[in-house]
C-alpha positions as CSV (number, residue, x, y, z in Angstrom):
1,M,-1.7,31.4,13.9
2,F,-1.3,28.3,13.9
3,E,1.9,26.3,14.6
4,G,2.5,22.5,14.0
5,D,3.5,20.3,11.0
6,F,0.3,19.6,8.4
7,I,0.1,17.2,6.0
8,E,1.5,18.0,2.3
9,Y,-1.5,17.7,0.6
10,K,-0.2,19.7,-2.3
11,N,1.1,16.5,-3.3
12,M,-1.6,14.3,-3.1
13,F,-3.5,16.3,-6.4
14,T,-0.8,16.0,-9.2
15,N,-2.2,15.4,-12.9
16,D,-0.6,12.0,-13.2
17,Y,-3.6,10.2,-12.9
18,K,-3.5,6.3,-14.0
19,T,-7.1,6.1,-14.7
20,F,-10.3,8.4,-16.2
21,V,-13.6,8.0,-15.8
22,S,-16.4,10.2,-17.4
23,V,-19.7,9.1,-16.0
24,S,-23.1,10.9,-15.8
25,R,-23.6,12.5,-12.6
26,N,-27.7,12.2,-12.8
27,R,-26.7,8.4,-13.1
28,L,-24.0,8.2,-10.6
29,L,-26.4,9.7,-8.1
30,S,-29.5,7.9,-8.8
31,V,-27.5,4.0,-8.4
32,L,-26.0,5.8,-5.5
33,E,-29.2,7.0,-3.6
34,R,-30.3,3.7,-4.7
35,C,-27.6,1.8,-3.1
36,L,-28.5,3.4,0.7
37,L,-32.1,2.1,0.6
38,I,-31.6,-0.8,-0.4
39,I,-28.2,-1.6,2.1
40,S,-28.1,1.2,4.8
41,R,-29.5,2.1,8.0
42,D,-26.4,3.9,9.6
43,V,-25.1,5.7,6.1
44,K,-21.7,6.2,8.4
45,Q,-20.7,2.9,7.9
46,T,-21.8,2.1,4.4
47,R,-19.1,1.4,2.1
48,V,-19.3,1.1,-1.8
49,V,-16.3,-0.2,-4.0
50,F,-16.5,0.9,-7.4
51,E,-14.7,-1.9,-10.2
52,I,-13.6,0.1,-12.8
53,S,-12.7,-1.3,-16.1
54,D,-13.3,-1.4,-20.4
55,G,-16.1,1.1,-20.0
56,K,-18.2,-0.1,-17.0
57,L,-18.3,1.1,-13.4
58,D,-19.6,-1.6,-10.9
59,I,-20.7,-0.8,-8.0
60,H,-21.1,-2.5,-5.3
61,A,-21.7,-2.8,-1.5
62,A,-23.1,-5.5,1.2
63,N,-23.5,-5.3,4.6
64,S,-25.7,-7.5,7.4
65,F,-28.6,-5.6,5.3
66,G,-28.4,-6.5,2.2
67,N,-26.2,-6.7,-1.2
68,F,-26.3,-4.4,-3.9
69,D,-24.9,-4.4,-7.4
70,D,-24.6,-2.4,-10.4
71,E,-23.6,-1.1,-13.4
72,I,-22.9,2.2,-15.2
73,D,-21.8,2.4,-18.7
74,I,-18.7,5.3,-18.6
75,D,-15.9,7.2,-20.7
76,F,-13.2,5.2,-19.5
77,D,-9.1,5.6,-19.9
78,G,-6.1,4.1,-18.2
79,E,-5.4,1.4,-15.6
80,D,-8.5,-0.9,-14.3
81,L,-8.8,-0.1,-10.7
82,R,-10.9,-1.0,-7.7
83,I,-11.4,1.8,-5.0
84,G,-13.5,1.9,-1.9
85,F,-16.0,5.0,-1.0
86,A,-18.3,6.3,1.2
87,P,-21.6,7.2,-1.0
88,N,-22.7,9.7,1.0
89,Y,-19.9,11.8,0.1
90,L,-20.1,11.1,-4.1
91,I,-24.0,11.9,-3.0
92,D,-22.7,15.6,-1.8
93,I,-20.9,16.2,-4.7
94,C,-23.1,15.4,-7.4
95,K,-25.7,17.3,-6.1
96,A,-23.7,20.2,-6.2
97,V,-22.6,20.1,-9.4
98,D,-24.9,21.4,-12.6
99,E,-23.0,20.2,-15.5
100,E,-24.1,16.3,-16.2
101,K,-20.9,14.7,-16.7
102,L,-18.2,14.3,-13.5
103,N,-14.5,13.8,-14.7
104,M,-13.0,11.5,-12.2
105,Y,-9.4,11.2,-11.9
106,F,-7.4,8.2,-9.9
107,I,-3.4,7.6,-9.1
108,S,-4.2,4.5,-7.2
109,S,-7.1,2.6,-4.7
110,L,-5.4,4.3,-1.7
111,S,-4.6,7.9,-3.1
112,P,-8.0,10.6,-3.3
113,C,-9.8,10.7,-6.8
114,I,-9.9,14.2,-7.9
115,I,-13.1,14.8,-9.5
116,R,-14.3,18.0,-12.2
117,S,-16.8,19.2,-13.7
């Protein structure tokens, strides 16, 4: 049996999201893989920034190896948002899902993103 205080994870997963994005899984996967080819020699150190607004998902990354910028058309509802991700985790999600669309729910730039197919 485990003892101790555990993180209140249930409070992180709420339906009170402020930004909703529906994006093509294949397009997102393609952009993220291309991003890693251009700027990454150490995947663990690479971060991408998503800027979400007006039906567009702008993806940016930069480090000493190079700069990356791309844009994806999305279905969008809610507030504009800027949030960072480790791209390798998003790539894993894209590869694990069989559906064409990924639905992403955001509360804030400091909260977890919930992804559903």
